[in-house]
C-alpha positions in Angstrom: -0.1 0.0 -0.1 3.0 2.3 0.8 4.2 1.6 -2.8 0.5 2.1 -4.1 0.5 5.8 -2.5 3.8 6.9 -4.1 2.7 5.5 -7.4 -0.4 7.4 -7.2 1.4 10.4 -6.1 4.2 9.9 -8.4 3.7 7.8 -11.3 7.1 8.4 -12.6 8.8 7.0 -9.5 10.5 3.6 -10.1 9.0 0.4 -8.6 10.5 -2.5 -7.3 10.4 -5.0 -10.2 9.2 -7.9 -8.1 5.9 -5.9 -6.7 5.4 -3.3 -9.5 2.3 -5.2 -11.1 0.9 -5.7 -7.6 1.6 -2.1 -6.7 -0.2 -1.0 -10.0 -3.2 -3.1 -9.1 -3.4 -2.1 -5.5 -3.2 1.7 -6.9 -5.9 1.2 -9.2 -8.1 -0.1 -6.3 -7.2 2.9 -3.9 -7.9 5.4 -6.4 -11.5 4.4 -6.2 -11.9 5.1 -2.7 -9.9 8.7 -2.7 -11.9 12.0 -3.8 -9.7 15.1 -5.1 -8.9 16.6 -1.8 -7.4 13.3 -0.8 -5.6 12.7 -3.8 -3.8 16.2 -3.3 -3.0 15.3 0.3 -1.4 12.2 -0.8 0.8 14.1 -3.7 1.9 16.7 -0.9 2.6 14.1 1.5 4.9 12.0 -1.3 6.4 15.1 -2.5 7.6 16.2 0.9 8.6 12.6 1.8 10.7 12.6 -1.7 12.4 16.3 -1.2 13.4 15.2 2.3 15.4 12.2 0.9 13.5 10.0 3.2 13.6 6.4 2.5 11.2 3.5 3.2 12.1 0.5 6.0 9.0 -1.4 5.2 10.4 -4.2 7.0 10.9 -2.3 10.2 7.4 -0.5 9.6 5.9 -4.0 9.6 7.8 -4.9 12.8 6.3 -1.9 14.4 3.0 -2.8 13.3 3.7 -6.3 15.0 4.8 -5.1 18.3 1.9 -2.5 18.2 -0.3 -5.6 17.8 1.5 -7.4 20.4 1.4 -4.6 23.2 -2.4 -3.9 22.3 -3.3 -7.7 23.2 -1.0 -7.5 26.5 -3.2 -4.2 27.3 -6.4 -6.0 26.7 -5.4 -9.6 28.3 -3.0 -8.2 31.1 -1.2 -11.4 31.3 2.5 -12.0 30.2 2.4 -15.7 30.4 -0.3 -15.8 28.3 1.6 -13.5 25.6 4.3 -15.8 25.8 2.5 -18.9 24.9 0.7 -17.0 22.0 3.6 -15.7 20.6 5.8 -19.2 20.9 2.9 -20.6 18.8 2.9 -18.3 16.0 4.8 -19.2 12.8 7.2 -16.8 11.8 8.1 -15.4 8.4 11.3 -14.3 7.0 12.1 -10.6 8.4 9.7 -11.4 11.5 10.7 -10.6 15.2 11.5 -13.5 17.2 9.1 -14.6 19.9 12.0 -13.9 22.5 12.3 -10.2 20.4 8.8 -9.7 21.0 8.6 -10.6 24.5 11.4 -8.3 25.4 9.4 -5.5 24.0 6.2 -6.6 25.9 8.2 -7.0 29.2 9.5 -3.3 28.7 6.1 -1.9 27.7 4.4 -3.6 30.9 6.6 -2.1 33.5 6.3 1.5 31.4 4.5 4.5 32.4 2.6 4.3 29.0 1.2 0.7 30.1 0.3 1.7 33.7 -1.6 5.1 32.1 -3.6 3.2 29.4 -4.6 0.6 31.9 -5.9 3.1 34.1 -7.5 4.7 31.1 -9.5 1.5 30.4 -10.2 0.8 34.2 -8.3 -2.0 34.3 -5.7 -1.0 37.0 -4.4 -3.5 39.9 -5.1 -2.5 43.2 -2.0 -2.6 45.7 -2.8 -3.2 49.2 -0.6 -1.3 51.6 
């Protein structure tokens, strides 16, 4: 979808040959759901991205999405043991984070202020008796 957006905004931008046909089909499907204003916003964003000389690290982006999903699941279930079992049962693809890497991130997340604030906002805090 990233490349489809780039293709729509800057059609002369070279595409990776191995996914060019898929990108073009995705762009054709995507454009059906966009109006002129959205198309202009996309063109402006892509132009800025290209002007800045930015690069796309799709693998890292996918890993970040996976970690967000893992954090969300932990936030909802609140149990690291369950998270560990689920992660261990998943099939990994090339480029995926390992279950151990995901668990490390989840352990760091579950002791963060952000995690505590989110649980409090959801009303699922753990009461500590003194």
